[in-house]
C-alpha positions as CSV (number, residue, x, y, z in Angstrom):
1,M,80.5,152.8,60.7
2,S,82.9,153.4,63.6
3,K,85.3,150.7,64.7
4,T,84.4,149.3,68.2
5,N,87.4,149.1,70.5
6,L,87.0,146.0,72.6
7,P,89.0,145.6,75.8
8,E,91.8,143.1,75.5
9,I,91.1,140.0,77.5
10,K,94.1,138.1,78.9
11,V,93.5,134.4,79.4
12,E,95.8,132.8,81.9
13,T,96.4,129.1,81.7
14,I,96.9,127.4,85.1
15,R,98.8,124.1,85.0
16,Y,97.0,121.3,86.8
17,R,99.0,119.8,89.6
18,V,98.3,116.2,90.8
19,L,98.4,116.9,94.5
20,A,97.4,114.9,97.5
21,G,93.7,115.2,98.3
22,P,91.0,115.2,99.4
23,E,90.1,116.7,96.0
24,G,86.3,116.0,96.1
25,F,83.7,113.4,95.5
26,L,85.1,112.6,92.0
27,S,88.6,113.8,91.2
28,P,89.2,114.7,87.5
29,A,91.2,112.5,85.2
30,A,94.7,114.1,85.1
31,A,95.0,113.4,81.4
32,T,91.9,115.6,80.6
33,L,93.6,118.5,82.4
34,G,96.8,118.4,80.4
35,V,99.0,116.0,82.4
36,I,101.2,114.1,79.9
37,L,102.8,110.7,80.6
38,P,106.6,110.8,80.8
39,D,109.0,109.5,78.1
40,P,111.5,106.8,78.8
41,E,114.0,107.7,81.5
42,Q,111.6,110.3,82.8
43,G,109.0,110.5,85.6
44,L,106.2,112.6,86.9
45,V,106.1,114.6,90.1
46,E,102.7,116.2,90.9
47,G,101.9,116.3,87.1
48,E,105.2,117.8,86.0
49,I,107.7,115.8,83.8
50,V,111.1,115.4,85.5
51,S,114.0,113.1,85.1
52,E,113.8,109.5,86.5
53,E,116.4,110.4,89.1
54,Q,114.4,113.4,90.3
55,A,111.3,111.3,90.6
56,I,113.1,108.6,92.5
57,E,114.6,111.1,94.9
58,A,111.2,112.8,95.5
59,A,109.6,109.4,96.2
60,A,112.4,108.5,98.6
61,K,112.0,111.8,100.5
62,K,108.2,111.2,100.9
63,L,108.6,107.6,102.1
64,V,111.3,108.4,104.6
65,S,109.4,111.5,106.0
66,A,106.0,109.7,106.3
67,K,104.5,108.7,109.6
68,H,102.8,105.6,108.3
69,P,104.4,104.7,104.9
70,T,102.8,101.6,103.3
71,L,103.7,99.6,100.2
72,F,100.9,98.0,98.1
73,P,102.3,95.2,96.0
74,G,99.9,94.0,93.3
75,P,99.3,90.7,91.6
76,A,102.0,91.4,88.9
77,V,104.6,91.2,91.7
78,L,102.8,88.8,94.0
79,W,102.3,86.1,91.3
80,D,105.5,84.3,90.3
81,W,104.6,84.4,86.7
82,K,108.0,85.4,85.2
83,P,111.6,85.7,86.6
84,E,111.3,89.5,86.8
85,A,108.3,89.3,89.1
86,S,110.2,87.4,91.8
87,K,113.1,89.9,91.6
88,L,110.7,92.8,92.0
89,A,109.0,91.1,95.0
90,S,112.4,90.7,96.6
91,A,113.1,94.4,96.0
92,V,109.8,95.4,97.6
93,K,110.8,93.5,100.7
94,R,114.2,95.2,100.8
95,L,112.5,98.6,100.3
96,A,110.1,97.9,103.2
97,E,113.0,97.1,105.5
98,A,115.0,100.1,104.4
99,I,112.2,102.7,105.1
100,P,110.8,100.8,107.2
101,A,107.2,100.5,105.9
102,K,104.1,98.3,106.3
103,V,103.3,96.0,103.4
104,I,99.6,95.4,102.5
105,P,99.2,93.2,99.4
106,M,96.5,94.1,96.9
107,A,93.4,91.8,96.8
108,D,93.5,89.1,94.1
109,Y,91.2,90.9,91.6
110,R,91.4,88.2,88.9
111,P,87.9,86.8,88.1
112,K,87.7,83.4,89.6
113,Y,85.1,81.4,87.6
114,P,82.5,80.0,88.0
115,R,81.9,82.3,91.0
116,V,82.8,85.9,90.8
117,Y,83.2,88.2,93.8
118,P,82.0,91.6,92.4
119,E,83.2,93.6,95.5
120,I,86.8,92.5,94.7
121,E,86.9,91.7,91.0
122,I,84.5,94.1,89.4
123,N,84.0,97.1,91.7
124,P,87.0,99.1,92.9
125,N,88.5,97.9,96.1
126,H,87.7,101.2,97.9
127,P,91.4,101.8,98.8
128,N,90.5,105.0,100.6
129,L,88.9,102.9,103.4
130,T,92.3,101.0,103.7
131,I,94.0,104.4,103.9
132,W,91.7,105.7,106.6
133,H,91.7,102.5,108.7
134,N,95.5,102.3,108.7
135,K,96.2,106.1,108.9
136,I,98.4,105.8,105.8
137,D,99.9,109.2,104.8
138,V,102.2,107.9,102.0
139,C,101.7,104.8,99.9
140,L,103.5,103.1,97.0
141,F,101.9,101.0,94.3
142,I,104.0,98.4,92.5
143,G,102.8,95.5,90.3
144,V,99.3,96.8,90.2
145,H,97.6,96.4,86.7
146,C,97.0,99.7,85.0
147,H,93.2,99.6,85.0
148,Q,93.1,98.8,88.7
149,A,95.8,101.3,89.7
150,N,94.2,104.2,87.7
151,I,90.9,103.8,89.5
152,A,92.4,103.2,92.9
153,L,94.7,106.2,92.7
154,K,91.8,108.5,91.7
155,I,89.7,107.2,94.6
156,I,92.6,107.8,97.1
157,R,93.2,111.3,95.7
158,A,89.5,112.1,95.9
159,G,88.7,110.9,99.4
160,S,92.0,111.1,101.4
161,S,95.1,113.2,102.0
162,C,97.4,110.2,101.3
163,Y,100.4,111.0,99.0
164,T,100.6,108.3,96.2
165,I,103.6,106.9,94.4
166,A,103.2,104.5,91.5
167,M,106.2,102.4,90.3
168,C,105.0,101.3,86.9
169,S,106.3,98.6,84.5
170,F,104.9,100.4,81.5
171,S,104.3,104.1,80.7
172,G,103.7,105.4,84.3
173,D,100.5,106.5,85.9
174,D,99.4,110.1,85.7
175,E,96.9,109.7,88.5
176,A,99.7,109.3,91.1
177,N,101.4,112.2,92.8
178,I,104.7,110.6,91.8
179,T,105.3,108.0,89.1
180,V,108.3,106.2,87.6
181,R,107.9,104.2,84.4
182,D,109.7,101.1,83.0
183,I,110.7,99.9,86.4
184,T,113.0,97.0,86.9
185,E,114.9,95.5,89.9
186,Q,117.6,98.1,89.2
187,T,115.1,100.9,89.4
188,M,114.0,99.7,92.8
189,D,117.6,99.4,93.9
190,K,118.0,103.1,93.0
191,L,115.0,103.9,95.2
192,I,116.4,101.8,98.0
193,A,119.8,103.6,97.7
194,A,118.0,107.0,97.7
195,V,116.2,106.0,100.9
196,Y,119.5,105.1,102.7
197,K,121.1,108.2,101.4
198,I,118.4,110.4,102.9
199,K,118.7,108.5,106.2
200,K,122.5,108.8,106.0
201,M,122.9,105.1,106.5
202,P,125.3,103.2,104.2
203,I,123.7,100.3,102.3
204,A,126.6,97.9,103.0
205,S,126.2,98.2,106.8
206,N,122.4,98.1,107.1
207,N,122.0,94.4,107.9
208,N,122.6,94.9,111.6
209,E,120.2,97.7,111.8
210,I,117.5,95.7,110.0
211,K,118.1,92.7,112.4
212,K,117.9,95.0,115.4
213,K,114.6,96.4,114.2
214,K,113.2,93.0,113.4
215,N,114.0,91.7,116.9
216,G,112.3,94.8,118.4
217,D,109.3,94.3,116.2
218,N,109.1,90.6,117.2
219,L,108.9,91.6,120.9
220,K,106.2,94.2,120.1
221,T,104.2,91.7,118.0
222,K,104.1,89.2,120.9
223,K,102.6,91.8,123.2
224,S,100.0,93.1,120.7
225,E,99.6,90.4,118.2
226,H,95.8,90.7,118.2
227,H,96.1,94.3,117.0
228,S,98.8,93.9,114.3
229,E,96.7,92.9,111.3
230,P,96.1,95.7,108.8
231,K,92.5,96.4,107.8
232,M,91.9,95.9,104.1
233,G,88.8,98.0,103.7
234,I,87.0,95.3,101.7
235,D,83.6,93.9,102.8
């Protein structure tokens, strides 16, 4: 019996990149496509493991270059449940002033018995609607519980072109375009410093710039106060 010569088939493996969407009706779970969570002192940039410093620098570049950067602080930062929470909340405020960026707090998705509001506490909060209404092109999650962040980031990637950054207190979030793990107030200070470095503005002399901007914003708010409230995208 003669030996059959079969053609050699080369199989090319393509690494999945966690890019900004829209990716489709249901974006795939990044973990199922080979994206691995970073180790301590590492981060993820579009699904690739990098050093924490590289991830922070990439996040700062995205925030500074965005047209409508927005920070989404979640309950783990908004609730004063431990000393570290209030420190992170203060860091979020400093970051918003440094960029500058809009701040839209996450809805309080804790179940509130005896009445439960399913559109907030059970179903996802449809963050893509918030993205569309406010024309957000880059957003940053901080203090959002893992189960909520994971679903919200997937919905954003599926239905919008918004670039997502997740600052995580635990192992990071592979559904974000950029993620940094084990964050502390010092981690946020590094991000703030990276923002000022990109803007070529020294941190020590930024107070006057912030005050000038605040005064300008106050004048604008008085003229258009009825149009200044962000739309949350929750029915």
